[in-house]
mmCIF file of the C-alpha atoms, coordinates in Angstrom:
data_MODEL
# 
_entry.id   MODEL 
# 
loop_
_atom_site.group_PDB 
_atom_site.id 
_atom_site.type_symbol 
_atom_site.label_atom_id 
_atom_site.label_alt_id 
_atom_site.label_comp_id 
_atom_site.label_asym_id 
_atom_site.label_entity_id 
_atom_site.label_seq_id 
_atom_site.pdbx_PDB_ins_code 
_atom_site.Cartn_x 
_atom_site.Cartn_y 
_atom_site.Cartn_z 
_atom_site.occupancy 
_atom_site.B_iso_or_equiv 
_atom_site.pdbx_formal_charge 
_atom_site.auth_seq_id 
_atom_site.auth_comp_id 
_atom_site.auth_asym_id 
_atom_site.auth_atom_id 
_atom_site.pdbx_PDB_model_num 
ATOM 1   C CA . UNK A 1 1   ? 1.654   13.728 12.006 1.00 0.00 ? 1   UNK A CA 1 
ATOM 2   C CA . UNK A 1 2   ? 3.113   14.534 8.631  1.00 0.00 ? 2   UNK A CA 1 
ATOM 3   C CA . UNK A 1 3   ? 1.419   15.965 5.525  1.00 0.00 ? 3   UNK A CA 1 
ATOM 4   C CA . UNK A 1 4   ? 2.748   16.746 2.044  1.00 0.00 ? 4   UNK A CA 1 
ATOM 5   C CA . UNK A 1 5   ? 0.948   19.659 0.359  1.00 0.00 ? 5   UNK A CA 1 
ATOM 6   C CA . UNK A 1 6   ? 0.312   19.918 -3.374 1.00 0.00 ? 6   UNK A CA 1 
ATOM 7   C CA . UNK A 1 7   ? 3.238   22.350 -3.752 1.00 0.00 ? 7   UNK A CA 1 
ATOM 8   C CA . UNK A 1 8   ? 5.671   19.800 -2.282 1.00 0.00 ? 8   UNK A CA 1 
ATOM 9   C CA . UNK A 1 9   ? 5.988   21.484 1.118  1.00 0.00 ? 9   UNK A CA 1 
ATOM 10  C CA . UNK A 1 10  ? 6.048   19.054 4.038  1.00 0.00 ? 10  UNK A CA 1 
ATOM 11  C CA . UNK A 1 11  ? 4.025   19.988 7.136  1.00 0.00 ? 11  UNK A CA 1 
ATOM 12  C CA . UNK A 1 12  ? 4.709   18.347 10.494 1.00 0.00 ? 12  UNK A CA 1 
ATOM 13  C CA . UNK A 1 13  ? 2.824   18.393 13.794 1.00 0.00 ? 13  UNK A CA 1 
ATOM 14  C CA . UNK A 1 14  ? 4.908   17.240 16.746 1.00 0.00 ? 14  UNK A CA 1 
ATOM 15  C CA . UNK A 1 15  ? 4.501   17.134 20.498 1.00 0.00 ? 15  UNK A CA 1 
ATOM 16  C CA . UNK A 1 16  ? 7.488   18.497 22.395 1.00 0.00 ? 16  UNK A CA 1 
ATOM 17  C CA . UNK A 1 17  ? 8.739   17.157 25.781 1.00 0.00 ? 17  UNK A CA 1 
ATOM 18  C CA . UNK A 1 18  ? 6.406   19.626 27.565 1.00 0.00 ? 18  UNK A CA 1 
ATOM 19  C CA . UNK A 1 19  ? 3.406   18.090 25.718 1.00 0.00 ? 19  UNK A CA 1 
ATOM 20  C CA . UNK A 1 20  ? 2.944   21.246 23.578 1.00 0.00 ? 20  UNK A CA 1 
ATOM 21  C CA . UNK A 1 21  ? 1.840   20.772 19.960 1.00 0.00 ? 21  UNK A CA 1 
ATOM 22  C CA . UNK A 1 22  ? 4.257   22.387 17.457 1.00 0.00 ? 22  UNK A CA 1 
ATOM 23  C CA . UNK A 1 23  ? 3.520   23.007 13.761 1.00 0.00 ? 23  UNK A CA 1 
ATOM 24  C CA . UNK A 1 24  ? 6.310   23.329 11.162 1.00 0.00 ? 24  UNK A CA 1 
ATOM 25  C CA . UNK A 1 25  ? 6.736   23.344 7.402  1.00 0.00 ? 25  UNK A CA 1 
ATOM 26  C CA . UNK A 1 26  ? 9.752   22.246 5.378  1.00 0.00 ? 26  UNK A CA 1 
ATOM 27  C CA . UNK A 1 27  ? 10.019  24.005 2.033  1.00 0.00 ? 27  UNK A CA 1 
ATOM 28  C CA . UNK A 1 28  ? 13.172  24.273 -0.096 1.00 0.00 ? 28  UNK A CA 1 
ATOM 29  C CA . UNK A 1 29  ? 15.257  22.853 2.768  1.00 0.00 ? 29  UNK A CA 1 
ATOM 30  C CA . UNK A 1 30  ? 14.064  25.487 5.268  1.00 0.00 ? 30  UNK A CA 1 
ATOM 31  C CA . UNK A 1 31  ? 12.027  24.710 8.439  1.00 0.00 ? 31  UNK A CA 1 
ATOM 32  C CA . UNK A 1 32  ? 9.480   27.359 9.467  1.00 0.00 ? 32  UNK A CA 1 
ATOM 33  C CA . UNK A 1 33  ? 7.323   27.423 12.641 1.00 0.00 ? 33  UNK A CA 1 
ATOM 34  C CA . UNK A 1 34  ? 3.628   28.303 12.236 1.00 0.00 ? 34  UNK A CA 1 
ATOM 35  C CA . UNK A 1 35  ? 0.717   29.189 14.555 1.00 0.00 ? 35  UNK A CA 1 
ATOM 36  C CA . UNK A 1 36  ? 2.863   29.013 17.667 1.00 0.00 ? 36  UNK A CA 1 
ATOM 37  C CA . UNK A 1 37  ? 0.803   28.429 20.796 1.00 0.00 ? 37  UNK A CA 1 
ATOM 38  C CA . UNK A 1 38  ? -2.339  27.393 18.872 1.00 0.00 ? 38  UNK A CA 1 
ATOM 39  C CA . UNK A 1 39  ? -2.055  23.666 19.685 1.00 0.00 ? 39  UNK A CA 1 
ATOM 40  C CA . UNK A 1 40  ? -2.411  22.491 16.072 1.00 0.00 ? 40  UNK A CA 1 
ATOM 41  C CA . UNK A 1 41  ? -3.786  18.924 15.885 1.00 0.00 ? 41  UNK A CA 1 
ATOM 42  C CA . UNK A 1 42  ? -4.657  18.444 12.189 1.00 0.00 ? 42  UNK A CA 1 
ATOM 43  C CA . UNK A 1 43  ? -3.786  19.834 8.762  1.00 0.00 ? 43  UNK A CA 1 
ATOM 44  C CA . UNK A 1 44  ? -5.857  19.589 5.561  1.00 0.00 ? 44  UNK A CA 1 
ATOM 45  C CA . UNK A 1 45  ? -5.579  20.840 1.982  1.00 0.00 ? 45  UNK A CA 1 
ATOM 46  C CA . UNK A 1 46  ? -8.910  21.654 0.307  1.00 0.00 ? 46  UNK A CA 1 
ATOM 47  C CA . UNK A 1 47  ? -9.689  21.074 -3.378 1.00 0.00 ? 47  UNK A CA 1 
ATOM 48  C CA . UNK A 1 48  ? -8.866  24.723 -4.160 1.00 0.00 ? 48  UNK A CA 1 
ATOM 49  C CA . UNK A 1 49  ? -5.369  24.148 -2.654 1.00 0.00 ? 49  UNK A CA 1 
ATOM 50  C CA . UNK A 1 50  ? -6.028  26.216 0.490  1.00 0.00 ? 50  UNK A CA 1 
ATOM 51  C CA . UNK A 1 51  ? -4.226  24.833 3.516  1.00 0.00 ? 51  UNK A CA 1 
ATOM 52  C CA . UNK A 1 52  ? -6.202  24.572 6.758  1.00 0.00 ? 52  UNK A CA 1 
ATOM 53  C CA . UNK A 1 53  ? -4.849  23.861 10.253 1.00 0.00 ? 53  UNK A CA 1 
ATOM 54  C CA . UNK A 1 54  ? -7.078  22.850 13.156 1.00 0.00 ? 54  UNK A CA 1 
ATOM 55  C CA . UNK A 1 55  ? -6.063  23.265 16.757 1.00 0.00 ? 55  UNK A CA 1 
ATOM 56  C CA . UNK A 1 56  ? -7.242  23.632 20.329 1.00 0.00 ? 56  UNK A CA 1 
ATOM 57  C CA . UNK A 1 57  ? -8.424  27.203 19.647 1.00 0.00 ? 57  UNK A CA 1 
ATOM 58  C CA . UNK A 1 58  ? -10.128 26.810 16.264 1.00 0.00 ? 58  UNK A CA 1 
ATOM 59  C CA . UNK A 1 59  ? -9.549  26.479 12.542 1.00 0.00 ? 59  UNK A CA 1 
ATOM 60  C CA . UNK A 1 60  ? -7.000  28.556 10.643 1.00 0.00 ? 60  UNK A CA 1 
ATOM 61  C CA . UNK A 1 61  ? -6.804  29.170 6.899  1.00 0.00 ? 61  UNK A CA 1 
ATOM 62  C CA . UNK A 1 62  ? -3.472  30.085 5.364  1.00 0.00 ? 62  UNK A CA 1 
ATOM 63  C CA . UNK A 1 63  ? -5.309  31.950 2.581  1.00 0.00 ? 63  UNK A CA 1 
ATOM 64  C CA . UNK A 1 64  ? -7.471  34.658 4.151  1.00 0.00 ? 64  UNK A CA 1 
ATOM 65  C CA . UNK A 1 65  ? -9.599  33.673 7.100  1.00 0.00 ? 65  UNK A CA 1 
ATOM 66  C CA . UNK A 1 66  ? -9.622  32.269 10.599 1.00 0.00 ? 66  UNK A CA 1 
ATOM 67  C CA . UNK A 1 67  ? -12.595 30.683 12.333 1.00 0.00 ? 67  UNK A CA 1 
ATOM 68  C CA . UNK A 1 68  ? -12.781 30.554 16.114 1.00 0.00 ? 68  UNK A CA 1 
ATOM 69  C CA . UNK A 1 69  ? -15.076 27.665 17.027 1.00 0.00 ? 69  UNK A CA 1 
ATOM 70  C CA . UNK A 1 70  ? -14.610 27.581 20.822 1.00 0.00 ? 70  UNK A CA 1 
ATOM 71  C CA . UNK A 1 71  ? -13.695 23.905 20.566 1.00 0.00 ? 71  UNK A CA 1 
ATOM 72  C CA . UNK A 1 72  ? -10.692 21.810 19.655 1.00 0.00 ? 72  UNK A CA 1 
ATOM 73  C CA . UNK A 1 73  ? -10.661 20.978 15.923 1.00 0.00 ? 73  UNK A CA 1 
ATOM 74  C CA . UNK A 1 74  ? -10.077 17.255 15.330 1.00 0.00 ? 74  UNK A CA 1 
ATOM 75  C CA . UNK A 1 75  ? -10.640 16.985 11.571 1.00 0.00 ? 75  UNK A CA 1 
ATOM 76  C CA . UNK A 1 76  ? -11.449 19.025 8.459  1.00 0.00 ? 76  UNK A CA 1 
ATOM 77  C CA . UNK A 1 77  ? -13.035 17.828 5.208  1.00 0.00 ? 77  UNK A CA 1 
ATOM 78  C CA . UNK A 1 78  ? -14.302 19.602 2.080  1.00 0.00 ? 78  UNK A CA 1 
ATOM 79  C CA . UNK A 1 79  ? -17.287 18.273 0.130  1.00 0.00 ? 79  UNK A CA 1 
ATOM 80  C CA . UNK A 1 80  ? -17.382 18.313 -3.678 1.00 0.00 ? 80  UNK A CA 1 
ATOM 81  C CA . UNK A 1 81  ? -19.566 21.458 -3.656 1.00 0.00 ? 81  UNK A CA 1 
ATOM 82  C CA . UNK A 1 82  ? -16.975 23.352 -1.584 1.00 0.00 ? 82  UNK A CA 1 
ATOM 83  C CA . UNK A 1 83  ? -18.752 23.040 1.765  1.00 0.00 ? 83  UNK A CA 1 
ATOM 84  C CA . UNK A 1 84  ? -16.259 22.741 4.634  1.00 0.00 ? 84  UNK A CA 1 
ATOM 85  C CA . UNK A 1 85  ? -16.969 20.269 7.458  1.00 0.00 ? 85  UNK A CA 1 
ATOM 86  C CA . UNK A 1 86  ? -15.103 20.693 10.740 1.00 0.00 ? 86  UNK A CA 1 
ATOM 87  C CA . UNK A 1 87  ? -15.252 18.007 13.445 1.00 0.00 ? 87  UNK A CA 1 
ATOM 88  C CA . UNK A 1 88  ? -14.725 19.212 17.013 1.00 0.00 ? 88  UNK A CA 1 
ATOM 89  C CA . UNK A 1 89  ? -15.006 17.933 20.570 1.00 0.00 ? 89  UNK A CA 1 
ATOM 90  C CA . UNK A 1 90  ? -18.521 19.442 20.696 1.00 0.00 ? 90  UNK A CA 1 
ATOM 91  C CA . UNK A 1 91  ? -20.038 18.599 17.318 1.00 0.00 ? 91  UNK A CA 1 
ATOM 92  C CA . UNK A 1 92  ? -19.844 19.108 13.570 1.00 0.00 ? 92  UNK A CA 1 
ATOM 93  C CA . UNK A 1 93  ? -19.545 22.636 12.149 1.00 0.00 ? 93  UNK A CA 1 
ATOM 94  C CA . UNK A 1 94  ? -20.622 23.276 8.562  1.00 0.00 ? 94  UNK A CA 1 
ATOM 95  C CA . UNK A 1 95  ? -19.499 26.236 6.416  1.00 0.00 ? 95  UNK A CA 1 
ATOM 96  C CA . UNK A 1 96  ? -21.227 26.328 3.049  1.00 0.00 ? 96  UNK A CA 1 
ATOM 97  C CA . UNK A 1 97  ? -19.308 28.222 0.397  1.00 0.00 ? 97  UNK A CA 1 
ATOM 98  C CA . UNK A 1 98  ? -21.538 31.085 -0.777 1.00 0.00 ? 98  UNK A CA 1 
ATOM 99  C CA . UNK A 1 99  ? -21.865 34.855 -0.420 1.00 0.00 ? 99  UNK A CA 1 
ATOM 100 C CA . UNK A 1 100 ? -24.528 34.685 2.316  1.00 0.00 ? 100 UNK A CA 1 
ATOM 101 C CA . UNK A 1 101 ? -23.162 31.650 4.119  1.00 0.00 ? 101 UNK A CA 1 
ATOM 102 C CA . UNK A 1 102 ? -23.418 31.232 7.867  1.00 0.00 ? 102 UNK A CA 1 
ATOM 103 C CA . UNK A 1 103 ? -21.595 28.731 10.040 1.00 0.00 ? 103 UNK A CA 1 
ATOM 104 C CA . UNK A 1 104 ? -24.095 26.110 11.198 1.00 0.00 ? 104 UNK A CA 1 
ATOM 105 C CA . UNK A 1 105 ? -23.738 23.077 13.415 1.00 0.00 ? 105 UNK A CA 1 
ATOM 106 C CA . UNK A 1 106 ? -24.899 19.464 13.544 1.00 0.00 ? 106 UNK A CA 1 
ATOM 107 C CA . UNK A 1 107 ? -24.309 16.525 15.886 1.00 0.00 ? 107 UNK A CA 1 
ATOM 108 C CA . UNK A 1 108 ? -24.286 18.961 18.806 1.00 0.00 ? 108 UNK A CA 1 
ATOM 109 C CA . UNK A 1 109 ? -22.400 17.733 21.851 1.00 0.00 ? 109 UNK A CA 1 
ATOM 110 C CA . UNK A 1 110 ? -20.760 14.828 20.006 1.00 0.00 ? 110 UNK A CA 1 
ATOM 111 C CA . UNK A 1 111 ? -16.999 14.262 19.776 1.00 0.00 ? 111 UNK A CA 1 
ATOM 112 C CA . UNK A 1 112 ? -16.327 14.171 15.977 1.00 0.00 ? 112 UNK A CA 1 
ATOM 113 C CA . UNK A 1 113 ? -12.849 12.826 15.119 1.00 0.00 ? 113 UNK A CA 1 
ATOM 114 C CA . UNK A 1 114 ? -13.098 11.873 11.432 1.00 0.00 ? 114 UNK A CA 1 
ATOM 115 C CA . UNK A 1 115 ? -15.070 12.996 8.338  1.00 0.00 ? 115 UNK A CA 1 
ATOM 116 C CA . UNK A 1 116 ? -15.358 11.617 4.801  1.00 0.00 ? 116 UNK A CA 1 
ATOM 117 C CA . UNK A 1 117 ? -17.687 11.722 1.771  1.00 0.00 ? 117 UNK A CA 1 
ATOM 118 C CA . UNK A 1 118 ? -17.850 8.488  -0.210 1.00 0.00 ? 118 UNK A CA 1 
ATOM 119 C CA . UNK A 1 119 ? -18.342 8.003  -3.957 1.00 0.00 ? 119 UNK A CA 1 
ATOM 120 C CA . UNK A 1 120 ? -22.133 7.810  -3.415 1.00 0.00 ? 120 UNK A CA 1 
ATOM 121 C CA . UNK A 1 121 ? -22.074 11.277 -1.741 1.00 0.00 ? 121 UNK A CA 1 
ATOM 122 C CA . UNK A 1 122 ? -22.832 9.810  1.696  1.00 0.00 ? 122 UNK A CA 1 
ATOM 123 C CA . UNK A 1 123 ? -21.094 11.739 4.485  1.00 0.00 ? 123 UNK A CA 1 
ATOM 124 C CA . UNK A 1 124 ? -19.480 9.588  7.182  1.00 0.00 ? 124 UNK A CA 1 
ATOM 125 C CA . UNK A 1 125 ? -18.577 10.850 10.661 1.00 0.00 ? 125 UNK A CA 1 
ATOM 126 C CA . UNK A 1 126 ? -16.353 8.934  13.060 1.00 0.00 ? 126 UNK A CA 1 
ATOM 127 C CA . UNK A 1 127 ? -17.327 9.776  16.639 1.00 0.00 ? 127 UNK A CA 1 
ATOM 128 C CA . UNK A 1 128 ? -15.746 8.782  19.919 1.00 0.00 ? 128 UNK A CA 1 
ATOM 129 C CA . UNK A 1 129 ? -18.134 5.836  20.401 1.00 0.00 ? 129 UNK A CA 1 
ATOM 130 C CA . UNK A 1 130 ? -19.671 5.089  16.973 1.00 0.00 ? 130 UNK A CA 1 
ATOM 131 C CA . UNK A 1 131 ? -19.895 5.762  13.237 1.00 0.00 ? 131 UNK A CA 1 
ATOM 132 C CA . UNK A 1 132 ? -22.664 7.866  11.661 1.00 0.00 ? 132 UNK A CA 1 
ATOM 133 C CA . UNK A 1 133 ? -23.619 8.340  8.009  1.00 0.00 ? 133 UNK A CA 1 
ATOM 134 C CA . UNK A 1 134 ? -25.660 11.138 6.426  1.00 0.00 ? 134 UNK A CA 1 
ATOM 135 C CA . UNK A 1 135 ? -27.473 10.495 3.127  1.00 0.00 ? 135 UNK A CA 1 
ATOM 136 C CA . UNK A 1 136 ? -28.681 14.068 2.607  1.00 0.00 ? 136 UNK A CA 1 
ATOM 137 C CA . UNK A 1 137 ? -31.851 13.554 4.657  1.00 0.00 ? 137 UNK A CA 1 
ATOM 138 C CA . UNK A 1 138 ? -30.957 11.961 7.983  1.00 0.00 ? 138 UNK A CA 1 
ATOM 139 C CA . UNK A 1 139 ? -28.146 10.554 10.111 1.00 0.00 ? 139 UNK A CA 1 
ATOM 140 C CA . UNK A 1 140 ? -27.836 6.778  10.616 1.00 0.00 ? 140 UNK A CA 1 
ATOM 141 C CA . UNK A 1 141 ? -25.993 5.368  13.640 1.00 0.00 ? 141 UNK A CA 1 
ATOM 142 C CA . UNK A 1 142 ? -23.976 2.257  12.708 1.00 0.00 ? 142 UNK A CA 1 
ATOM 143 C CA . UNK A 1 143 ? -22.890 1.400  16.295 1.00 0.00 ? 143 UNK A CA 1 
ATOM 144 C CA . UNK A 1 144 ? -19.645 -0.109 15.035 1.00 0.00 ? 144 UNK A CA 1 
ATOM 145 C CA . UNK A 1 145 ? -17.035 1.217  17.453 1.00 0.00 ? 145 UNK A CA 1 
ATOM 146 C CA . UNK A 1 146 ? -16.891 -0.379 20.871 1.00 0.00 ? 146 UNK A CA 1 
ATOM 147 C CA . UNK A 1 147 ? -14.994 1.145  23.788 1.00 0.00 ? 147 UNK A CA 1 
ATOM 148 C CA . UNK A 1 148 ? -12.743 4.180  23.489 1.00 0.00 ? 148 UNK A CA 1 
ATOM 149 C CA . UNK A 1 149 ? -11.744 6.334  20.577 1.00 0.00 ? 149 UNK A CA 1 
ATOM 150 C CA . UNK A 1 150 ? -8.575  7.116  18.674 1.00 0.00 ? 150 UNK A CA 1 
ATOM 151 C CA . UNK A 1 151 ? -7.425  10.261 16.928 1.00 0.00 ? 151 UNK A CA 1 
ATOM 152 C CA . UNK A 1 152 ? -5.036  11.144 14.132 1.00 0.00 ? 152 UNK A CA 1 
ATOM 153 C CA . UNK A 1 153 ? -4.366  8.451  11.567 1.00 0.00 ? 153 UNK A CA 1 
ATOM 154 C CA . UNK A 1 154 ? -6.363  5.867  13.547 1.00 0.00 ? 154 UNK A CA 1 
ATOM 155 C CA . UNK A 1 155 ? -9.465  8.080  13.168 1.00 0.00 ? 155 UNK A CA 1 
ATOM 156 C CA . UNK A 1 156 ? -9.245  8.113  9.381  1.00 0.00 ? 156 UNK A CA 1 
ATOM 157 C CA . UNK A 1 157 ? -11.920 6.967  6.967  1.00 0.00 ? 157 UNK A CA 1 
ATOM 158 C CA . UNK A 1 158 ? -10.981 5.712  3.498  1.00 0.00 ? 158 UNK A CA 1 
ATOM 159 C CA . UNK A 1 159 ? -12.872 4.252  0.534  1.00 0.00 ? 159 UNK A CA 1 
ATOM 160 C CA . UNK A 1 160 ? -11.160 1.474  -1.381 1.00 0.00 ? 160 UNK A CA 1 
ATOM 161 C CA . UNK A 1 161 ? -11.355 1.112  -5.155 1.00 0.00 ? 161 UNK A CA 1 
ATOM 162 C CA . UNK A 1 162 ? -13.971 -1.643 -4.700 1.00 0.00 ? 162 UNK A CA 1 
ATOM 163 C CA . UNK A 1 163 ? -16.266 0.648  -2.639 1.00 0.00 ? 163 UNK A CA 1 
ATOM 164 C CA . UNK A 1 164 ? -15.328 -0.808 0.742  1.00 0.00 ? 164 UNK A CA 1 
ATOM 165 C CA . UNK A 1 165 ? -15.191 1.835  3.467  1.00 0.00 ? 165 UNK A CA 1 
ATOM 166 C CA . UNK A 1 166 ? -12.359 1.479  5.964  1.00 0.00 ? 166 UNK A CA 1 
ATOM 167 C CA . UNK A 1 167 ? -12.526 2.963  9.464  1.00 0.00 ? 167 UNK A CA 1 
ATOM 168 C CA . UNK A 1 168 ? -9.057  2.520  11.002 1.00 0.00 ? 168 UNK A CA 1 
ATOM 169 C CA . UNK A 1 169 ? -9.201  -1.145 12.038 1.00 0.00 ? 169 UNK A CA 1 
ATOM 170 C CA . UNK A 1 170 ? -12.367 -2.481 10.373 1.00 0.00 ? 170 UNK A CA 1 
ATOM 171 C CA . UNK A 1 171 ? -14.324 -2.165 7.124  1.00 0.00 ? 171 UNK A CA 1 
ATOM 172 C CA . UNK A 1 172 ? -17.928 -1.721 5.976  1.00 0.00 ? 172 UNK A CA 1 
ATOM 173 C CA . UNK A 1 173 ? -19.177 -2.695 2.531  1.00 0.00 ? 173 UNK A CA 1 
ATOM 174 C CA . UNK A 1 174 ? -20.893 0.314  0.913  1.00 0.00 ? 174 UNK A CA 1 
# 
């Protein structure tokens, strides 16, 4: 996986010959290793330009904090109001941005591999066996994925300019 941050730094997640995940940045021609031994699987830059790295042991912020979620982090997404969503092997973790905020969970026991909020403020979650949407009141199961699951770029969710939602290899009109 490769990610270019807003400051122009390039971040790379590789798997070495021993199947260990390695996390590096390239900035001003210099490679630097980060979070060695943490099994980083995803990297995300929030709207406030904080860089987040998810791995087998939790979620790490390069600004000030580290969350230990006791589950492998598969994806990270920030809503327009600043709320952070973290998809793990065991559910969806929600961190609202406020002074008295607690970490809460949803979709308990589900394998969440992709998160996205569309232009209508609907939250979409790609799970190992299906797609769910949340309209602010309840979750709807769309039963669109048959068979196994994919991670990384194949787990992505994207909204086209015409409002079509794309889930790796198929689309859904919104």
